[in-house]
N, C-alpha and C positions, 0 to 999 in steps of 0.2 A: 615519479618522485615517491619515495617511501619515507614517511615520518617515523621518528623514534618514539613519539608520544602516542598515547592511546587514542583510539577512536571510540566515541560514545555512540551506542546504538540503543535508543529507547524503543520499547516494544520488542526486546530481544527474544522473548518467549513467544511472540506472535508469529504469524505465518511468514511475512516477508522479512521481518527482523531476524528470525531464526536462519533463514537461507542466506541473508547477507552476512550475518555474523559468522556462519560456518565457512563461507567463501573467504572472508578476510582472515580468519584464523588459519585456514589451510595455506594462505599465502604468507603467514608469519607475522601478521599485524597483532598488536595487543588490543583487545577489544574489551570494553566495559559495557556490560549489558544491564539495562534498567527496565523493570517491568513490575506491574502491580499484581499480575497473575489473577485478574478478576474472573468472575464466574459467568461472564457473558456467554461463553460456550465451554465445553468440557475441559476442565483444568487438567485432566489426565494427559490430554494431548499436549498441553503447554509444558507439563513436567517431562514428557517424553522428549520434547525438543531440547529442554534444558539439560537433560541427562546426556544428550549427544554433545552439546556445547561444553559442558563441564569436564569432558574428557581432555580438553585442550588446556595445557598449562598457561597459555597466554590469554585465557578468558577469565574475567572477574564478573560475578553477578551480584547485583544489589536489588533487593526487592523494595519497591517504593511506588508512590503515586505521583504523577505529574502535577496534580492539583495541590500537592503538599509543598508549599514554597520552601520551607526549611529543608525538606528532604532533597529537593532539587539543588538548592544552594550548597548543601553539604556534598552532594555528588560532584559538583564542579570544583569545589574547593579542594577536595581530597584527591581527585583524579586528573584535574586540569587537562581536559581533552582539547585538542586543537581542531579536530573535525567532529562535528555532531551530526548524526543522522536521526532525525526525530520521526519515528514510525509509530510510536505509541499514540493511540487515539481510540475513542469509542467509534467502532465501525458499524456499518449497516444502514441502508436507507430505510427499510421498513421499521426497524427497531426505534428509529428516531421519532416515529409517530407515537409509539407506545411510551417511551421513556426519554422525553426531551432534555430533562435536567442532567442526565448522564453525559450528554453531548456538550453542554455548556461547561460542565466541570472539567472534563478531560480535554476537549478540543479547543476551548477558548481560554479558560483559566490556566490549564496545563501548558498550553502553547505560550501564553504570556510569561509564565515562569521560565520556560526555556529561553525565550528571547531576552529576558532580564539577566539570566545567568550568562548567556553569551555576551551580552553587553558588558558585564562586569568582569569577565574572565578572558578577554582578548582571544576569542575563538576565531580561527582563520577561515572557516567555512561551515555554514549551517545548511544542511539539506533537509527537507521536510516533505512529508507525504501530503499531497493534495489528492484530487480525484477527478475522474472524467465527469462525475455527477455535477460539477460546477457549470457545465454547458446546458443543463436543464433539458427542455424538450425541443431543442433546435431542430429545424427541418433540414437546414443546409448541412451537407456533409462533404468531405471529412471535417471534423472539428479542428480548427487552428487556434493556436495560443492567443492570437490577436482578436478572436471573436468576442462579441458581447457576452458577458457571463453574469448579467445583472438580473436574471430571472430564474433563480434556483427553484426546484419544485419539491425539495425536501429540506428539513432542518439540517440533516447531515451535510448536504451540499452547501448550505448557507454557512456552516461552521468552517468548511474547507475554503470557501471563498474568503471568509474573514481571515483565515490564517495567511492567505496570500497578501491581503491588504496590510495585515499587521507586520508581516515580514518586510514588505516594501517600506513601511514607515520606519522600522528600526534600521533598515539598511540606509535609508535617506538621512535619518537623524544621527546615527551612531557609526555608520560605516561598516556594519556587519554584512559581509558577503553572504548572500542567501540564494539558494536554488530550490524552487518549488517543483515537485514531481507529481504530475497529473497521471495517476495510474488508471489503466483501462482494464477492468474485469480480470483480475489476476487469479490464476488457478495453478494447481500442481500438488505435489506430495506434501504431506504434513500441513495441508491447507486448513481453511476455516470451515467447520461443519455447518455454519449458517448460510454458506454460499450455495447457489443452486446446484452446481455440479456435484458437490459433496453430499448435500441432502438428498439429491436424486439417487446417488449410489446407495445411501443408507436405506431409502425406501424401496428401491429395487430389490435389494437382498432380503428385506423384511416382507416383501410381497404387498407393500402398501402403495396406494396410488400417489403419483406425483402431480402436483398442481402445475398446469401449463398455462401461464398467464397470457392474457390477450389472445386466447385460443391458438397460441403458438406463433402469432404474428409479431415477433420481436426479433431484434438483431443486436448482437453484442460483439465488440471488438475484444476477443479473449486474448490474454497475454500470459504466456507461460512464465512461471516465477523465475526460472533461470535467466530468461531474457531480461526481466526486471532488474535482478541483482547485477547482471553484467553491465547494464546501463549505469546503474548507480556507482559501480566500481570505477568506471571510466571517468566519472565526474568528481570523485572524492577530492582530489588535489588540483582541481581546475576551477577555482571559484570565479564567479563572474566579475568583470571589471566595471568601472564606472561607465554608465551609458550603454551597458550590454543590452538593455531593452529600450526600444525607441520611445522617446518622449520622457525619459527619466535619466538623471545622472547617478542614480543609486546603483550600488553593486548588487544587482538583482536580476534574476532570470527565472522563467518558468518553462518547463518542457512537458510535452506529452510523451508518455511511454506506453505504447500500445503495439498490438500485433499488426495493425495496418490492414486488417481484412475482417469486416463484420460478418458474423456467422448467423444464419437463421436459427432460431431456437429449435425448431423441429429437426433440422439437420444435425444440430449439436447433440440433441437427445439420441438420435439414431447412431451417431458416432460413439457416444458413451455406451449405449447398449452393446454395440459390437465389441468395444474394448472390455466390457465387463463379462460378456458372454451370456447376458440375461436381458429379457425384454421388460420394459416398464409398463405398469398399468397407469394410463393417463387420465387425468381429470381436467377437462378444459374449463378455464374460469376467466372472468373479465380482467382487464388491466388493474393492477394493484396501485393504490394511492402512493404517489411519490416516485413511481417507476417512470422510465423514459422509453420511447419507442425504439430508438436506434442510437448506438454509440459507434464512432468511427474516428480513429486518431490520425491526424496529420502529423507525421513524425519527421518531416524534412529538417527542422532545426536540429534535432538530435543527431540525424545522419550527417548534416553539414558540419556541426561543431565537434562531434565525437566519433564519426564514422560508424555509428550504431545502426545495425539492421537486425530485426528479430530473426531468430533462426528456427525456432520450434513451431511447427505447424500444428493445427488442432488435432489431427488424427494421431500424430506422434505423442503430443503432450498428454492427451487423454489416455493413451495406452500406458504411458509411464505412470500416470496417476492410478489407473485401474490396477496395474500390477502391484503397486505399493499398497493400495487400499486392501486388496485381497490378502496380502501378506500381513499387514498390520492388524487387521481385524480377524484374520484366520477364517475367511469365508471362501 
């Protein structure tokens, strides 16, 4: 099904928002992008993404902050999106320890504004970014959507769990069909410089040491960004029906989106070194506060409901990233 109305993508100048918007624009959808273009990381990278999106006639960009209720209401009133993909958020586990108020403003107040706007504008489907961090430091793997997620170990994780609870409440009270997307360590071209793989590449080319947390004894379920946006695309016009989740009659569902294969940090670094053609100087340090030992996604629900299976393995994805990185930064 292809709607003639616009699709709203918040965080369109961000990593996943850019890739999703580009995919939808290439397919001929009208996309309204909304982003504050804050300075959490290099704004030049955000502008580079927007330069690409602005080449499409079917793209409209509006600069604004999710926490600004008037701006969000105006956005919905003027563009009347039927599908909303809320990817705008203050990201980063470690930064939430340094600047907690930024997370409350964007991830809690901002998400409330989105929910209220959806409530008053007859939105047919709200999809929103959650995170694998909601699972905390669970020892049992793989992580399944039905697992207990009541013990987050970072404020970032707590805000994402709150988003899921808020979305369920609005779905229950007002019938808003909503789908939560628990992303697992997304990486790829035009990525976020604060994420490990990107900052590793920066430091490797500068000859600076990279910090290897927990002395390298960490595991992550890395997911290439093209797989992420492919999954979202499959869900856009398939809103959950009443009772989609056991124990509730709300039009509400949550999915894991992951690569389905945890990678050891040391193996990951070696694969990145090979892709970049340069060796890293490693500084082994203890576990960072707020970090988790292992992430591993159970994606059976996504496969059963949408036929989704991740395609890009870590060696292929890191090589694509490395080639882009060397070209973008001319190194």
